[in-house]
Structures are given as structure tokens and as C-alpha cells.
N, C-alpha and C positions, 0 to 999 in steps of 0.2 A: 470484474476483470477476469480474463482467461487465466486459469490457475497453473498452466504449464503447457508443455508441448512435447511431442514425441518425434523420434527420427533425428536425422542430422541437423545440427544447429550449433551456434556458439552460445555459451551460457553466460548470463549476466547476473549481477548481484541482486539479492532480495533483502528487504527488511528495513531500509532507512529512508528518511525523507529525501535527502539529496540523491540517494541511489535511485529512487523512483523518478525524481525530477529529471535526471539525465537519462537513466536507463529506459525511459519510455520510448525514445526514438530508436534505441537499439532493439528493444522488443518489437516495436512496430515494424521495423525492417525485417526482422526474423519472421514475424507472423505473415508479412506480405509475401515472402518467398514461398510459404506453405500453400498459398492460394493456387500456385501452379498455373499451367497454361489451360485455357479453355478450348474446347473442341469446336472447330469450324463446322457450321451447319448451314445447309441451304434452306431458306425460309419456305415452310410448307403451309403454314397458317399465318394469319395476321399477327399472332403473338410472337412469331419469329422475325417479324419485319422491323429492323432497327430504325427505319425512317418514321415510324408511327410514334405518337406520344405514349408515355408510360401507361396512362389510364386506359387508352384504347387497347393496348396489348394485354393488360390485365383483364379487362372485361371479356376479351375474346378467349383468353386462356381459361379463365374460371368458368365461362359458359360452356366449354368443351369437356369439363370434368364432371362425371356423374358422381352422385353421393357415394357409391360403392368404392370409388377410387380415392376418396378423401379419408382413407383410414391411415389414417396416418400413425499455509501461513499467510492468509489471503486477505490482507487489508493494507492500506497505506499508512494507517495510524489512527489515533483516537479522536482527532479533531474533524468535525464535519466540513469546515471550510478547506482545510488542507487536503483532505481526501477528495473533495470535490474538484479542486484545482488540478490535482494530479490525475484524477480520472478524466477530466476534460482533455488534458494533454495526451493521455494514453489513447483515448477514443479517436481524436483527430489524427494522431500519428499513425495509428493502426489502419484507419480507413483511407487516409490519403486526402489529397486536395483536388483530385480530378473532378470536373463538373458533371461527368456522366457516370463514371465507374468508381467503385471502392476496391481497395486492395484486399481487404478482408472485412467481415462483419464483426464489429466490436460488440461485446456483451458485458453488461454491468451486473454484478452479483455481490452478495446473496441478498435478495430482496424479499423480506426486510426484517429488521430487529433480530438479526443473526449475530453470530460471534460469541454466543454464550457457551454453555457446556457442550463439549464434544461427546465425552463418555463419563465424565465425573462432575457432579454426583448422579446425573441422569443422562440418558441418551438424547442427542440432538434430534434423533429420528422420531421422537414422541414428545419433545419438549414444548411446553406452552409458555411463550414469552408474554408476561403480563406487563404492559407498559402504559403509562399515562399518556393521554393524547398530546399533552404539551411536550413531553420528552420525545415521543415519536416524531413529532413535527420539527423540533428544534435540534435534535441530535441524530436520529436514525434515518431521516429522509432527505435532508438538504443535499448531500453528496450525490444521491441518485437523481435528483432534479437537475444537478449540474451535468450528469450524463445525458439526460434528455436534451438539454440545451446545446451540448456538444455534438448532437446528431447521432448518438448510438442507435444501432439498428435493432438491438435486442436487449432483453433483461432476463435474468434467471431467478425464478422464485425459489425460496429457501425451504428447507425441511420442516422448520418449526411452525407451530401455531402462533398467531398473534391475537392475544386476548380471546383465545378459544377457537379461532378459525384458522385452519391451515393456510399458509401463505399462498399455495398454489390453487386454492379454492376460495380466495378472499376477494370478493367483488369490490369491497371498499378500497383495497390496495391496488388491484390490477386494473380496475375499470374507473372507479370514482376518482382516485387520486392520480394514478399514472396516466390515464388517457383523458379523463375529464378535466382535472385541474392543470395538468402539465402539458397536455396536447401531444403525448407520445403516439406515434403512428407506426411503430415497428412491431416486433413480435416478442412474446414472452415464452420462454422455454423452461421446463422444470429442471431442478437439480436431479441428478440420476436417482431414479426410484422414488422421488418425492410424491409423485401422483399415486403410485401403489400404496405408499405409506399413509396417504389420507385415510384409507380404510385400515390397512394392516398395522400401522403404528399409532395413529391418533384415534382410531375407532370413530371417526367423524361421520363416515358413511357405512353402509351395510353390504354393498356390493360394488364390483368394478363398474357396472352400468350406472349406478347412482353416482359414483365417483366421476365418471366421464361427464355426466350431465352437470355436476357441480363445478368442475374445473373449467369446462368449456364456457359455460354461461358466466362464470366469474371473470373470464378474460384470458385464459391460458390458450396459447396457440399451438404449442408443440410439446409432446411428452418425450422426455429422455428416460427410457425404461431401463430397468435392471437387466433386461434381456429376456423377459418372459415371452413365450411364443404368442400368447394371447394377452397382451398388456391392456391397460385401461382404455387407451384410445381405439383399440380394435372393437370396442363396444359402441362406437359413435354411430355406425349405421343402424343399429338396433334402437338407439336413443332417437335418431332421426325418424325412423319408421313409427315410433311410438308418439312422436310429437313433443318430446322433451327438449329437443334441440331443433331449431328451425333451419331451413336451408339457407336463409339469408345470414343467420348467425354463423353457420359453417363457412360460408363464403367470406364473411368478414374476418374469420380467424385464419383462413388460408391465404387471403390476399397479401398480407405483409410478408409471408414466407416466400411467395413467388416474386414479389417486388424486390426483395433482397437478392434473390437469385438473378434477377434481371440486372440489378445494379452491379453484381459481381461479374456480369458479362457472359453468363452461361448460355444465353439465347442469341448472342450476337456473333458475327464472324470474329475470330481471334484478332484479325488485323486491325479491327476498330479499337481494341482495348490495349492501351500501352502496358498494362500490368500482365498481359498474357505472356510476355517474353520473360517474366521472372522465373528463375529456376534455381537449382541448388548450387550453381557454379560459383556464386559469391560467398557461400558459407565458408567461414574461416579465411576469408581474404584478409590481407594485411590491414585494410581499412576497418573491417569489422573487428578484428582482434584488437586493434588500437582502441576502438570504442569500448570494448569489454574492459580493457585496462583502465581507461579514463573513468568509466562508470564505477568500477571497483574503488579506485582512489577517492572519488568524490563521495562515496557512501560511508567512509570511515568517520566515526565520531570519537574525538579525544575526550575521555571522561576524567582523567587525572594526569598531571604532569608536574612533579615537584622538583625543584632545584635544577631545572633545565635538563632532566633526564633525556628528553627528546627535544629536538632531533639529534640523532647520532652524527658524528663527523666522519665522513668517508675516509679522510686522510689518517684518522686515528685507528681505523679498524685493521689496517694492514698489520699482520703478525699477531693480532689479538685472538683469543679463543672465545668463541661465541657458542653457547649451549642453546639448542632449540629443543624444548621438551613439551610433553603433553600429548593427549590423544588426537589433537587436531594439527600437530606439527608436520606430519608427513603422510597423511591418509587422504588421498584425492576424493574418496567417496563422500566424506563428511563435509565437504566444502560447498555443497549444493543444497538449495532449499527444496521444499516439497514440490513435486511435479516438474523439476528442472530437467532440461535435456542433458544428456550425457555426451559430451564432445569426445572427439578423438583424443586418446591419452597424451599424444604428443603436444597438445595445446594446454594441458593442465599443469599449473605450477603450484606446488604446495608451499607453505611458509618456509620449510627447510630448503627447498630448491631455490626460492627467491633469495633467501639470505646467503646462500652459498655463492651468490654472484657479487657479494660486497667486498670480497677480498680477505675476509677473516677466515680463520680455521674453525670450521663448524663441526660440532659434535651433536649427536642426537640420541635421545631415548624417548619412547612414548610414555613410559610409566604405566599407562593403561592401554590395552590393545584396541579399545573402542570407547565411544563417549559415555556409555553407562558406567564405565570404570568400576565394575564389580570386583575386579582383581587388580591389585596395584603393586608394582615392583619398586619398593622404596630404595633398596640398596643401590640399584643401578642408577636411579635418578640422582641420589646424593653424590655418587661417584662422578657423574658427568657434570653436575652443577659446581661442585667444589673445584674442578679444574678449569672453570671458565672465568673470563674477565667480564663478560656481559651475558645475561640470561634472558631468554625469551620464552615465556610460558604460554602455551596455546590450549585454552580450555573452552568449554561451551556445551551445547546440547546436540544439535543435529537432528535429522529426521528419525533416528532411532529413539529419541526421547520426546520430541514434540513434532507432531504432524497432524494431518487431517484424521479425525476419529481417535486421536490419542492425546489426551490432556496430560499436563504435568500436575502432580499433586501439590507442589509447593514451588518456591522460587529458588531453592538451593541448587548449588552446583551438583551435578549428578554423582552418585556413588562416592568414590574416594578422591574426587577432583580437589576439594578443599584441602584434604590431607596432602595431596601432591603439591599444591601451591604453598602451603605452610612449610613443608619440608624444603622446598626449593628456596624460599626466603631465608630459612635458617642456614642452609648450606651455602647460600650466596654470601652471607656474612657481611652485608653492607655494600657489596658490589652491585652495579646497576641491574635492576630486574624490571622487565617490561611484561605486562600481562595483556595478551591478545584474546578477545572474546569472540566466539563464533556461535551465534544464537539468533533466534527470531524474537521470542518474547523476552521480557525483562528477567534479569538474574539478580539474586541477592549476593552482591560482592562487597558488602559493607565491611568485611574484615580487610579486604584488599584496599578499599578506599581509605580506611583509617590507619593502616599499618605503614610506617615509614619505609619498611623494607621493599614495598612495591612502589617503584618510582613513577611508573606511568601505566595507564590503562587505556587501551584502544579498542573500542567496539567495532568489530569488522563485519558482523552479521554473517551472511553467506556470500562471499565475494565471487564464488564460482571459479571459472577456469583461470582467471588472471590473478588469483589470490596471492601467490608468492611474489610476483612481479610488483603488484600494487603495494604490498606490505614493505618491500624493500625501498620503493620510492617514498612511501609515507614516512618510514622511520628515519630516512635521510633528509626529509623535507626538501626534496628536489623541486625544481621549478614546476609549478602547477600541482604539487602534491602536498602542500601544507594543509593539514586537516581543517575542514570547515563545516563538516556535517553537523546536524542537529537531531536530537532524539525526536522521533515522531510519536512517542508514547511515554508516559510517566513510568519510571522504575520505582516501585514502592520500596520503603525501607524494611519491610518484612511482611509476613502473611497477615499480621494484625491490621494492615492497611488495605487488604484485599477483601472487598465485600463478597458475599456468597455469589457464585457464578449464576445461580438460577434466579437471583433477585435483579430485576431489570429497572428498578428505580435508579435515577442518576446520582442520588446522594452518595457522596464519597467516591464517585467514579470520575476518572479523567481529571485533568488539571482544571477544568471548568467548574467542577463541583467538589474538589478535593477537600479533605478534612483539615483540621488546624495543624496537625503534626506534619512536618516537612517530609517529603519523599526522599529516597536515596538520590535520585537524579530527576529533575523536573522535565516535563515536556519542553522541547525547544532548546535544551541545554547542549552545549558542546564548546570545548576549548579550542585555542588556536596557538600556533607557534609565534604569533605576533600579538600586538595589542591594538585596540581600536578606541576611538573617542567619538561620542555623539554630541552634537550641539545644534543650536538654532532650529529647534522644532517649531514649525509654523503651521497653524490651522487656518484655512481660508474657505469661507468666511467664519469668523468666530461665533456669529449668530446666524442661523439659517432657518428657512421655512421647513416645515415638517417633511415635505417631499423632496428636498434638495439633497444633492451629494456634497461630500466634504472633500476638499483638496488638502493634502498633507505634504509638507516638504521637510527634509532633515539633512543635515550635513554629517557625513561620515569620514573620519580621518584615520588613516593607518599610522599610528604613532610608534610602531615597532621598527625593527630592522629587516623584516622579511616581507616580500610581496606575498599577498594572501587573498583569500576570499572571505567574505563575511555574509552570514544570512541575517538580513535585517528583518525584524518582526514588528508588526503593529498589532496592538491589542486594544479592544474597546471595552469600557466598563459603563454599565447603566447606573446612574446615581439615584433615579427616582422612578423605577418601573412599577406599574400597577400589578404585575404578576411576577412570580419567581423567575429569575433569569440566572445565567452563569455569573460567577464572580467577575470574570472577564472573558473575552472571546477573541481569538485570532481573526483579524480582518484583512491582513495583507502580509506578504513575505516576499523577499527577493534575495537571490544569491548574487553577489556583486564582487568583482575583483578590484582591489585597490592596491597600487604599488606602495612600497614603503615610503613614508614621508609625504604621500599624496592624499588628496581628499576628493570626495565626490558628493554632489548634491543629488539626492534621490527624491523623486516626486511620486506620490501615490494618490489614488482616489478611493475613498470609502463610500460605497453606494448607500443610498437611503435604505434599501432593503436589508442591509446588514445591521441596521438598528431595529428591525422589526421584531416584535414579540408575538407569541401565540396566545391569544385570548379568545378561543373559539373561532378564530380566524387570524390571519396575519394582520397585525396592526402596527402603525407608526404612531409614536406618542411624543408629545413635547417634553422638555425637561433638560436636565444637565447631564452631560456625558464627559468621560475622561478618556483621552487617547494616549496610549503609551507607545514609545518607540525605542527600540534597542536591539541588542543581539540575544535577548532572552526575555522570559517573562518578568514582570515586576515582582519585587518583594520576595525573592527566593533565598533560602538558606545556602543551598549549593548553587553557586553563581559564577559567571565569568567576570573578569576584571572591569569591563566597561560598564558605564552607568546606563540606567533606563530613564529616558526623559518622559515627561508627562505634561499635558496641557488640557484644559477644559474647553468645551464649546457648548452652546445652548441651542436648543431646537424650539422654535416658537410655533404658535398656531394651536389647533385642536387635534385630538386623536382622530385618526381615520383609517379605514382599511387600506392595506398596501395596494390592493388592486385599483383603488381610487386615485392613485397618483399617476 
């Protein structure tokens, strides 16, 4: 996915499953505006003629180009199905639904086996990801295939090697799998500098000429260079002259680039393209600001809430003293994720600004001037907290601590932040204290989870411009603002649960292969201000042929006193697989609103391919399977109050390749 944007825009949240699920359409609209208007041109050659079919125009255009002219916090979560579904929504939202034109060209990255070390203990620019074929196929590739199925026009190959071969020169990845198995017909672009690093970082080649030959023949269409005047692809004419790259290969690599430009409308009169009228006039319109607020609210995940600490009651706040403390309490800069746009300051609401709208007397101290919290003013913090009736502590990481090319060494709150929290709890002396977390990756907040002095913990991630407004709504539990988010990644209980970053075996990684010791917070976890009950789980048919799909229905009842949303999750467990498989796997999820006292019947379909296992090929096997349905994973130590239902079904017949169904 595109990692950010520059220039005028409204900023939306980053980091959580529901944030991504809703924020996709917000981001898609923002990206579409960036496409701008295309310039009207009078057709001079057949490739400019919009009445001709695409293939005729491409043949003409490529035939007119001589060889010399042909020189030419970033993930949705830890689960391949989840990230694939969100990627599909992002791609389709970004590119639009017009039959002829796309708003913008969506790109899926980083392809592939990426997301390991950035700079600790080794550099991503020379890292060799050693991965088993089964793990590659079942964990690292499915979400990218979902991008292809969604119609993505481009992929970005990653910096790392995969089993010794740099991703941007990896024919198995870029040609055999991406194009041969999945049928991708778009273009592949390198991450910035990744092609140069094939030689300079990985020492895989000995010259830029050799690098150009290796990457183009492997399937790379476009180099994103560090800015060298004579980058790798500038050596293509020499490779062509030497016969190391054929003219037909060159045309095959250039063709999807120009096809994408045609679908963007660059060679058609602007009047033909409805997207050519898009400009910056809608940026920060009321409609878009409301979407930013809604996305922020829906991204919050309630991790702890004891004795009804939340929601606060608006009528009780009048005249009370509310302390807002911590380095994230009133610093607009730290509320945005990596590569986020920076909106006009008038549209940015910090937690302090939002809480000042609640009618309470708000006092503030940062305690630390910035997230690294190297210097901490304890006396001022204690003074402010002791005078308060309610305390809101705002802690986290921010891009100063975690960003591209900057790893965290551990899960701890940075610097003196834990000292700040512990001092605030002591000074509050039993009065309500709410911890707000602003981070992308997991944090070790086990002290806060266990201590009675912390009444509630709300994971806010990076809510961007509407932070303060969204927090105010969520803390009050206003209509449509009852927390319902779920964690898209496991939060380990400590560094002893984190395998070495350079080890790419799946053992002990993600909820699908986690160890026996419980994490601090499991994948898919999140509390609510209301309660839910699941019942009547029905699988149909209970016995099905090996190639058949499974229908699932379940009743969901809101048994509490508040209207709210619930994220229903289905997990599949293999009982008799012939090869190693996850302990269970997410196969469906849906965020649904249910009024207090009401119920809803939800129907899902689990596809046969979701039962497939990798055994030198994708295979469907007979046997017994268990299907779990609930608002969380089954069998968790840290859990929500509702139950997880389960039922078994059987698959008959003989094992066969998935492609044979």
C-alpha cells in the first residue's frame, strides 16, 4: 500500500484493523484528489485516439519508441486473510469503479517476506530472509494474491533477499508466482534504491549493467532510484545492444507502464475522464473532516475497563477537574503516523483540546517534552494530578521512536514514561485514571493492565487530525462512538515472547503459531461498553465434498444497555492435516451494529480454498474441521465477556490440488 502522501490533505488514522477497514475509503478519496486533472491533447498518432481499443493503442505507442528512449508502519496486521481483505478494499477504493478510467494506480508492497529488521540487529538493505516454502505460501503471499484479484495495477518489490535472491531480481517471485500463477498483468516497481542495493547491499551482482539484466529479466518494470544520475536502468540500452535483454522483453516490461497511464486518462481528452475534474477544493471539506473523525473513533481499541471507569458521564463532568498529562496530551506533531500528511493546524485537535470541550476544568502538563521522555518533570506532574478528580495519561511512541529504518529495541514505554504513569497513579490516590496509548507496534503495558489504579486503557494508535474530538466522543460513549475495534496484531507479554527479528520461521510468531504462554493481549481482542451473546451456530452442510464451500450462520444479541458495534470473527482449525498448519486461522470477520436488546442473524461463507494447505502445491484434504465463532479468538486468557461458539464439519472425498476444483 502507498505509505503516505505529501502536500495538502486531511489526515486519517493509522494502525488498527477497524481504522483500516473504514479509513480505506477516506484514503482512497484523498489519493484520488492527488491524481489531478489530465491535459487535453489533440490525437496525433493512433495511440492518442480514445476510440481505438487498448491493445491497438499500446501496439502503436510501443512501436514508435526506440530502444534508446526506453531508459527509463506499513502493514494492516499479522494475519494474511485480514490484510488481504483490507488490501482488497484499499485497492478498489483507490482505483474507483469506472469501467474505463482509474482514479489512481494502487500499489501493493513490500513484496515479499518483508517486515523483519529495519536496522536492528541487521539492516533491511542487505538482509536475507530465509523462509520455508510452506510459510512463504501460507503466511507471506496470500494477501498479495488478494491484491491481484482486486485489480491492483502495481506491486513494489522489497529491499531484502528471499532465500538468497534479492526480491527485485527474483524471477520466482516476480514472474513465476506473480505473473505465472496469479495472472498479474500490471507493473512491478522497486522500493527506493532497492535495485542499486542488489549490487551495493547484497553483493548479488558485480556491476549496474549486470544488475539491470538480472532485474529486468526477473520481471521488474520500473526502477525507483535513490537519485543517481546514472542509475541501474540507464544501463538497459547497453544490455540491449549486448543481447542480454531482448527488445521483446523490453516491450513487455514497458507495456503495463503505458497501459496504466492510459487508464489514468493521460492520453485522452480530459472531458472523457470524470476524474479529471478532481482538484484540491474538497480537501478539508466538512464531509471529509467528518470522515476523519469517524475513522478515528472506529479505530480505538478498549484494552481494559474495570468497575465501569468508562464511559464518563457528561453531566458529571461539569465543575470537575480533569488532568490531561503526558507527552502526547497536547503535541500535534506526535499524533500522526509515518509518511502522514500534515494538515492545516486549525483542523488538528490534540487530546487536551478535545477534552476541554467536555465542560470540565482541564489542567495540563506534559511531564516529558517529547515521546522519548529522556527528561521528566515529576514535581509538576504530581501537582497537576493531585488537584484532579479524573486523570487522563497520554503515552506512546510516535515517529521519533518507531518509523521506517528505525526499530525499537524492546517493547517498553520509552524513557521515563512508565515512571510518569506510576507517579500519576500514586498521585491520583484511587481517583479515576485513564491511560491513552498512541503507538503503532505493541507496547508492554503489563504494569498498567495489572494495577487497580489504572481504570481503563484505550489504544488510540495514531488518530491524526481528529484525535481530540474522537477521544472526547469515545470517552463519553456518544452515539456511534462506543469502542468496538480489535487488535490486528498480538501484543506479547514481554520480550521473552518475541523471537529474533532475523529468524523467519513462523514458530512462535503471530496468533497462528504462538507459544503456550499467553500474550498480554491477543490478536482480535477488544472490549466494549456493552455486552454480547452468541448463540445458534449452524454449519451447512455439516458434511461436504472436498471442493465445496461451507455456509455459516450465527445469532448475535446485544445483551447490554448501550447500542454498539461488534466485530464478529470466524476461525478455522484443521484437525487432521497431513502437513504443519496454524493452530487456527481467521476465515471471516464483520463489523456489525446491534441496538441494545436487539439481535442479528449473520451469514458467512467459508470458501474451500480457505481450507487448502501447502504440500508442494495448494491441496484440499478430507477430514474433520472445527469452526469457531465469536468476538475473539478461542481459548484466550485475556478475553472479552462473550463466549466463543464452536462446531465441527467433515470433508469427504480424496485429497486433490486446489486448481482441480
